[in-house]
Structure formats: C-alpha cells, structure tokens
N, CA, C, O and the ligand as a Tripos MOL2 file, in Angstrom:
@<TRIPOS>MOLECULE
protein
  173   171    44     0     0
PROTEIN
NO_CHARGES

@<TRIPOS>ATOM
      1 N          -7.6050   11.7650   -5.6550 N.3       1 MET1
      2 CA         -7.9210   11.1850   -4.3450 C.3       1 MET1
      3 C          -7.1190   11.8860   -3.2540 C.2       1 MET1
      4 O          -5.9050   12.0430   -3.3770 O.2       1 MET1
      5 N          -7.7920   12.3060   -2.1940 N.am      2 ASN2
      6 CA         -7.1060   13.0300   -1.1390 C.3       2 ASN2
      7 C          -6.3880   12.0830   -0.1860 C.2       2 ASN2
      8 O          -6.8900   11.0130    0.1590 O.2       2 ASN2
      9 N          -5.2150   12.5060    0.2240 N.am      3 CYS3
     10 CA         -4.4530   11.7500    1.1990 C.3       3 CYS3
     11 C          -5.0950   11.8980    2.5720 C.2       3 CYS3
     12 O          -5.4990   12.9910    2.9690 O.2       3 CYS3
     13 N          -5.1830   10.8000    3.2800 N.am      4 GLN4
     14 CA         -5.7930   10.8570    4.6100 C.3       4 GLN4
     15 C          -4.8410   11.4320    5.6460 C.2       4 GLN4
     16 O          -5.2720   11.8210    6.7320 O.2       4 GLN4
     17 N          -3.5630   11.4920    5.3290 N.am      5 ILE5
     18 CA         -2.5860   11.9800    6.3040 C.3       5 ILE5
     19 C          -2.3220   13.4670    6.1100 C.2       5 ILE5
     20 O          -2.4340   14.2430    7.0590 O.2       5 ILE5
     21 N          -1.9750   13.8710    4.9010 N.am      6 CYS6
     22 CA         -1.6100   15.2680    4.6930 C.3       6 CYS6
     23 C          -2.7140   16.0640    4.0070 C.2       6 CYS6
     24 O          -2.6380   17.2910    3.9440 O.2       6 CYS6
     25 N          -3.7490   15.3810    3.4880 N.am      7 GLY7
     26 CA         -4.8720   16.0770    2.9020 C.3       7 GLY7
     27 C          -4.6580   16.5560    1.4780 C.2       7 GLY7
     28 O          -5.5690   17.1350    0.8860 O.2       7 GLY7
     29 N          -3.4820   16.3300    0.9150 N.am      8 LYS8
     30 CA         -3.2300   16.7600   -0.4550 C.3       8 LYS8
     31 C          -3.8080   15.7530   -1.4440 C.2       8 LYS8
     32 O          -4.0890   14.6010   -1.1110 O.2       8 LYS8
     33 N          -3.9710   16.2310   -2.6600 N.am      9 LYS9
     34 CA         -4.5760   15.3710   -3.6730 C.3       9 LYS9
     35 C          -3.5340   14.5830   -4.4490 C.2       9 LYS9
     36 O          -3.6630   14.3820   -5.6570 O.2       9 LYS9
     37 N          -2.5300   14.1500   -3.7630 N.am     10 SER10
     38 CA         -1.4570   13.4280   -4.4470 C.3      10 SER10
     39 C          -1.4440   11.9550   -4.0860 C.2      10 SER10
     40 O          -0.4530   11.2610   -4.3150 O.2      10 SER10
     41 N          -2.5300   11.4820   -3.5290 N.am     11 ALA11
     42 CA         -2.5960   10.0730   -3.1670 C.3      11 ALA11
     43 C          -3.1990    9.2710   -4.3000 C.2      11 ALA11
     44 O          -4.0630    9.7580   -5.0300 O.2      11 ALA11
     45 N          -2.7500    8.0630   -4.4400 N.am     12 SER12
     46 CA         -3.2990    7.1830   -5.4510 C.3      12 SER12
     47 C          -3.2710    5.7510   -4.9360 C.2      12 SER12
     48 O          -2.5230    5.4030   -4.0220 O.2      12 SER12
     49 N          -4.1010    4.9490   -5.5480 N.am     13 ILE13
     50 CA         -4.1640    3.5490   -5.1530 C.3      13 ILE13
     51 C          -3.1000    2.7720   -5.9210 C.2      13 ILE13
     52 O          -3.0310    2.8160   -7.1490 O.2      13 ILE13
     53 N          -2.2940    2.0770   -5.1770 N.am     14 LYS14
     54 CA         -1.3080    1.1900   -5.7830 C.3      14 LYS14
     55 C          -1.6360   -0.2260   -5.3760 C.2      14 LYS14
     56 O          -2.2180   -0.4760   -4.3200 O.2      14 LYS14
     57 N          -1.2530   -1.1410   -6.2320 N.am     15 LYS15
     58 CA         -1.4300   -2.5430   -5.8630 C.3      15 LYS15
     59 C          -0.0670   -3.1490   -5.5800 C.2      15 LYS15
     60 O           0.8580   -3.0360   -6.3840 O.2      15 LYS15
     61 N           0.0420   -3.7850   -4.4400 N.am     16 VAL16
     62 CA          1.3180   -4.3470   -4.0310 C.3      16 VAL16
     63 C           1.1410   -5.8310   -3.7340 C.2      16 VAL16
     64 O           0.0310   -6.3310   -3.5530 O.2      16 VAL16
     65 N           2.2640   -6.5000   -3.6930 N.am     17 THR17
     66 CA          2.2850   -7.9090   -3.3110 C.3      17 THR17
     67 C           3.0020   -8.0230   -1.9830 C.2      17 THR17
     68 O           4.1150   -7.5200   -1.8280 O.2      17 THR17
     69 N           2.3790   -8.6740   -1.0360 N.am     18 LYS18
     70 CA          3.0000   -8.8410    0.2660 C.3      18 LYS18
     71 C           3.0620  -10.3090    0.6290 C.2      18 LYS18
     72 O           2.2270  -11.1110    0.2110 O.2      18 LYS18
     73 N           4.0610  -10.6400    1.4090 N.am     19 SER19
     74 CA          4.1810  -12.0150    1.8810 C.3      19 SER19
     75 C           4.1660  -12.0130    3.3980 C.2      19 SER19
     76 O           4.7440  -11.1430    4.0480 O.2      19 SER19
     77 N           3.4910  -13.0110    3.9390 N.am     20 PHE20
     78 CA          3.3850  -13.1400    5.3860 C.3      20 PHE20
     79 C           3.9300  -14.5000    5.7910 C.2      20 PHE20
     80 O           3.8140  -15.4740    5.0470 O.2      20 PHE20
     81 N           4.5140  -14.5580    6.9570 N.am     21 GLY21
     82 CA          5.0430  -15.8210    7.4520 C.3      21 GLY21
     83 C           6.3730  -16.1490    6.8090 C.2      21 GLY21
     84 O           6.9730  -15.3280    6.1150 O.2      21 GLY21
     85 N           6.8110  -17.3500    7.0520 N.am     22 ARG22
     86 CA          8.0920  -17.7560    6.4850 C.3      22 ARG22
     87 C           8.0980  -19.2670    6.2910 C.2      22 ARG22
     88 O           7.2770  -19.9870    6.8590 O.2      22 ARG22
     89 N           9.0290  -19.7260    5.4870 N.am     23 GLY23
     90 CA          9.1740  -21.1620    5.2690 C.3      23 GLY23
     91 C           7.9460  -21.7720    4.6210 C.2      23 GLY23
     92 O           7.3400  -21.1680    3.7360 O.2      23 GLY23
     93 N           7.5750  -22.9650    5.0570 N.am     24 PRO24
     94 CA          6.4480  -23.6660    4.4060 C.3      24 PRO24
     95 C           5.1160  -22.9870    4.6540 C.2      24 PRO24
     96 O           4.1300  -23.2940    3.9830 O.2      24 PRO24
     97 N           5.0710  -22.0690    5.6070 N.am     25 ARG25
     98 CA          3.8110  -21.3860    5.8760 C.3      25 ARG25
     99 C           3.7470  -20.0310    5.1950 C.2      25 ARG25
    100 O           2.8730  -19.2160    5.4890 O.2      25 ARG25
    101 N           4.6600  -19.8050    4.3050 N.am     26 LEU26
    102 CA          4.6850  -18.5280    3.6120 C.3      26 LEU26
    103 C           3.4210  -18.3400    2.7810 C.2      26 LEU26
    104 O           3.0500  -19.1900    1.9710 O.2      26 LEU26
    105 N           2.7920  -17.2340    3.0020 N.am     27 VAL27
    106 CA          1.5920  -16.9000    2.2480 C.3      27 VAL27
    107 C           1.8520  -15.6130    1.4940 C.2      27 VAL27
    108 O           2.2390  -14.6040    2.0830 O.2      27 VAL27
    109 N           1.6400  -15.6480    0.2060 N.am     28 VAL28
    110 CA          1.8310  -14.4600   -0.6070 C.3      28 VAL28
    111 C           0.4670  -13.9610   -1.0440 C.2      28 VAL28
    112 O          -0.3220  -14.7020   -1.6320 O.2      28 VAL28
    113 N           0.2040  -12.7220   -0.7570 N.am     29 ILE29
    114 CA         -1.0620  -12.1150   -1.1660 C.3      29 ILE29
    115 C          -0.7480  -11.0530   -2.2060 C.2      29 ILE29
    116 O           0.0260  -10.1280   -1.9620 O.2      29 ILE29
    117 N          -1.3600  -11.2050   -3.3630 N.am     30 GLU30
    118 CA         -1.0900  -10.2940   -4.4620 C.3      30 GLU30
    119 C          -2.2150   -9.2820   -4.6010 C.2      30 GLU30
    120 O          -3.3370   -9.4940   -4.1430 O.2      30 GLU30
    121 N          -1.8790   -8.1860   -5.2430 N.am     31 ASP31
    122 CA         -2.8560   -7.1630   -5.6040 C.3      31 ASP31
    123 C          -3.5800   -6.6010   -4.3900 C.2      31 ASP31
    124 O          -4.8050   -6.4790   -4.3890 O.2      31 ASP31
    125 N          -2.8160   -6.2600   -3.3570 N.am     32 ILE32
    126 CA         -3.4110   -5.5800   -2.2140 C.3      32 ILE32
    127 C          -3.4460   -4.0900   -2.5290 C.2      32 ILE32
    128 O          -2.3970   -3.4900   -2.7650 O.2      32 ILE32
    129 N          -4.6140   -3.4890   -2.5380 N.am     33 PRO33
    130 CA         -4.6660   -2.0580   -2.8150 C.3      33 PRO33
    131 C          -4.2300   -1.2440   -1.6040 C.2      33 PRO33
    132 O          -4.7690   -1.3950   -0.5080 O.2      33 PRO33
    133 N          -3.2530   -0.3860   -1.8210 N.am     34 VAL34
    134 CA         -2.8040    0.4910   -0.7510 C.3      34 VAL34
    135 C          -2.8610    1.9260   -1.2500 C.2      34 VAL34
    136 O          -2.6390    2.2080   -2.4280 O.2      34 VAL34
    137 N          -3.1600    2.8120   -0.3300 N.am     35 LEU35
    138 CA         -3.1910    4.2320   -0.6560 C.3      35 LEU35
    139 C          -1.7800    4.7900   -0.4930 C.2      35 LEU35
    140 O          -1.2110    4.7820    0.5990 O.2      35 LEU35
    141 N          -1.2390    5.2680   -1.5890 N.am     36 SER36
    142 CA          0.1300    5.7700   -1.5520 C.3      36 SER36
    143 C           0.1250    7.2400   -1.9100 C.2      36 SER36
    144 O          -0.4940    7.6440   -2.8940 O.2      36 SER36
    145 N           0.8100    8.0370   -1.1190 N.am     37 CYS37
    146 CA          0.8350    9.4840   -1.3210 C.3      37 CYS37
    147 C           2.2310    9.9080   -1.7500 C.2      37 CYS37
    148 O           3.2180    9.5600   -1.1020 O.2      37 CYS37
    149 N           2.3140   10.6540   -2.8360 N.am     38 SER38
    150 CA          3.6210   11.1140   -3.3200 C.3      38 SER38
    151 C           4.0850   12.3400   -2.5600 C.2      38 SER38
    152 O           5.2140   12.7930   -2.7530 O.2      38 SER38
    153 N           3.2480   12.8820   -1.7090 N.am     39 SER39
    154 CA          3.6210   14.0690   -0.9450 C.3      39 SER39
    155 C           4.2360   13.7030    0.3970 C.2      39 SER39
    156 O           5.2890   14.2290    0.7590 O.2      39 SER39
    157 N           3.5920   12.8070    1.1390 N.am     40 CYS40
    158 CA          4.1160   12.4410    2.4520 C.3      40 CYS40
    159 C           4.6190   11.0010    2.4660 C.2      40 CYS40
    160 O           5.1610   10.5440    3.4720 O.2      40 CYS40
    161 N           4.4440   10.2890    1.3640 N.am     41 HIS41
    162 CA          4.9640    8.9290    1.2200 C.3      41 HIS41
    163 C           4.3680    7.9610    2.2300 C.2      41 HIS41
    164 O           4.9820    6.9520    2.5780 O.2      41 HIS41
    165 N           3.2010    8.2710    2.6830 N.am     42 GLU42
    166 CA          2.5160    7.3100    3.5260 C.3      42 GLU42
    167 C           1.8050    6.3010    2.6530 C.2      42 GLU42
    168 O           1.4910    6.5740    1.4940 O.2      42 GLU42
    169 N           1.5580    5.1520    3.2060 N.am     43 SER43
    170 CA          0.8310    4.1430    2.4440 C.3      43 SER43
    171 C          -0.0140    3.3130    3.3950 C.2      43 SER43
    172 O          -0.7130    2.3980    2.9610 O.2      43 SER43
    173 ZN         -0.0050   12.5270    2.0410 Zn       44 ZN44
@<TRIPOS>BOND
     1     1     2 1
     2     2     3 1
     3     3     4 2
     4     3     5 am
     5     5     6 1
     6     6     7 1
     7     7     8 2
     8     7     9 am
     9     9    10 1
    10    10    11 1
    11    11    12 2
    12    11    13 am
    13    13    14 1
    14    14    15 1
    15    15    16 2
    16    15    17 am
    17    17    18 1
    18    18    19 1
    19    19    20 2
    20    19    21 am
    21    21    22 1
    22    22    23 1
    23    23    24 2
    24    23    25 am
    25    25    26 1
    26    26    27 1
    27    27    28 2
    28    27    29 am
    29    29    30 1
    30    30    31 1
    31    31    32 2
    32    31    33 am
    33    33    34 1
    34    34    35 1
    35    35    36 2
    36    35    37 am
    37    37    38 1
    38    38    39 1
    39    39    40 2
    40    39    41 am
    41    41    42 1
    42    42    43 1
    43    43    44 2
    44    43    45 am
    45    45    46 1
    46    46    47 1
    47    47    48 2
    48    47    49 am
    49    49    50 1
    50    50    51 1
    51    51    52 2
    52    51    53 am
    53    53    54 1
    54    54    55 1
    55    55    56 2
    56    55    57 am
    57    57    58 1
    58    58    59 1
    59    59    60 2
    60    59    61 am
    61    61    62 1
    62    62    63 1
    63    63    64 2
    64    63    65 am
    65    65    66 1
    66    66    67 1
    67    67    68 2
    68    67    69 am
    69    69    70 1
    70    70    71 1
    71    71    72 2
    72    71    73 am
    73    73    74 1
    74    74    75 1
    75    75    76 2
    76    75    77 am
    77    77    78 1
    78    78    79 1
    79    79    80 2
    80    79    81 am
    81    81    82 1
    82    82    83 1
    83    83    84 2
    84    83    85 am
    85    85    86 1
    86    86    87 1
    87    87    88 2
    88    87    89 am
    89    89    90 1
    90    90    91 1
    91    91    92 2
    92    91    93 am
    93    93    94 1
    94    94    95 1
    95    95    96 2
    96    95    97 am
    97    97    98 1
    98    98    99 1
    99    99   100 2
   100    99   101 am
   101   101   102 1
   102   102   103 1
   103   103   104 2
   104   103   105 am
   105   105   106 1
   106   106   107 1
   107   107   108 2
   108   107   109 am
   109   109   110 1
   110   110   111 1
   111   111   112 2
   112   111   113 am
   113   113   114 1
   114   114   115 1
   115   115   116 2
   116   115   117 am
   117   117   118 1
   118   118   119 1
   119   119   120 2
   120   119   121 am
   121   121   122 1
   122   122   123 1
   123   123   124 2
   124   123   125 am
   125   125   126 1
   126   126   127 1
   127   127   128 2
   128   127   129 am
   129   129   130 1
   130   130   131 1
   131   131   132 2
   132   131   133 am
   133   133   134 1
   134   134   135 1
   135   135   136 2
   136   135   137 am
   137   137   138 1
   138   138   139 1
   139   139   140 2
   140   139   141 am
   141   141   142 1
   142   142   143 1
   143   143   144 2
   144   143   145 am
   145   145   146 1
   146   146   147 1
   147   147   148 2
   148   147   149 am
   149   149   150 1
   150   150   151 1
   151   151   152 2
   152   151   153 am
   153   153   154 1
   154   154   155 1
   155   155   156 2
   156   155   157 am
   157   157   158 1
   158   158   159 1
   159   159   160 2
   160   159   161 am
   161   161   162 1
   162   162   163 1
   163   163   164 2
   164   163   165 am
   165   165   166 1
   166   166   167 1
   167   167   168 2
   168   167   169 am
   169   169   170 1
   170   170   171 1
   171   171   172 2
@<TRIPOS>SUBSTRUCTURE
     1 MET1         2 RESIDUE 1 A MET
     2 ASN2         6 RESIDUE 1 A ASN
     3 CYS3        10 RESIDUE 1 A CYS
     4 GLN4        14 RESIDUE 1 A GLN
     5 ILE5        18 RESIDUE 1 A ILE
     6 CYS6        22 RESIDUE 1 A CYS
     7 GLY7        26 RESIDUE 1 A GLY
     8 LYS8        30 RESIDUE 1 A LYS
     9 LYS9        34 RESIDUE 1 A LYS
    10 SER10       38 RESIDUE 1 A SER
    11 ALA11       42 RESIDUE 1 A ALA
    12 SER12       46 RESIDUE 1 A SER
    13 ILE13       50 RESIDUE 1 A ILE
    14 LYS14       54 RESIDUE 1 A LYS
    15 LYS15       58 RESIDUE 1 A LYS
    16 VAL16       62 RESIDUE 1 A VAL
    17 THR17       66 RESIDUE 1 A THR
    18 LYS18       70 RESIDUE 1 A LYS
    19 SER19       74 RESIDUE 1 A SER
    20 PHE20       78 RESIDUE 1 A PHE
    21 GLY21       82 RESIDUE 1 A GLY
    22 ARG22       86 RESIDUE 1 A ARG
    23 GLY23       90 RESIDUE 1 A GLY
    24 PRO24       94 RESIDUE 1 A PRO
    25 ARG25       98 RESIDUE 1 A ARG
    26 LEU26      102 RESIDUE 1 A LEU
    27 VAL27      106 RESIDUE 1 A VAL
    28 VAL28      110 RESIDUE 1 A VAL
    29 ILE29      114 RESIDUE 1 A ILE
    30 GLU30      118 RESIDUE 1 A GLU
    31 ASP31      122 RESIDUE 1 A ASP
    32 ILE32      126 RESIDUE 1 A ILE
    33 PRO33      130 RESIDUE 1 A PRO
    34 VAL34      134 RESIDUE 1 A VAL
    35 LEU35      138 RESIDUE 1 A LEU
    36 SER36      142 RESIDUE 1 A SER
    37 CYS37      146 RESIDUE 1 A CYS
    38 SER38      150 RESIDUE 1 A SER
    39 SER39      154 RESIDUE 1 A SER
    40 CYS40      158 RESIDUE 1 A CYS
    41 HIS41      162 RESIDUE 1 A HIS
    42 GLU42      166 RESIDUE 1 A GLU
    43 SER43      170 RESIDUE 1 A SER
    44 ZN44       173 GROUP 0 **** ****
C-alpha cells in the first residue's frame, strides 16, 4: 500500500484504540483503522 504522504510502499493499515472525552463521558473506540507509514511515520 502506498503512503499518501511520501509515496513509498511502506504504509500499512494498523488498528488502534482511541479514547475521546474525559470522565463519565469518556468514549473508547476500538479497532480504528489508520494508515501508518514506516518511512515517514505519518498516520
Ligand atoms: Zn510515508
């Protein structure tokens, strides 16, 4: 998969867990696919 930033073929899809908000309104979203590049480290 080509990186959209540097154009190299070192990008891959990673799944991450992110949390939004804080306290009782904390929302955790799991398995968000992000494009991660090992060349420029963009995601
Ligand atoms: Zn890149």
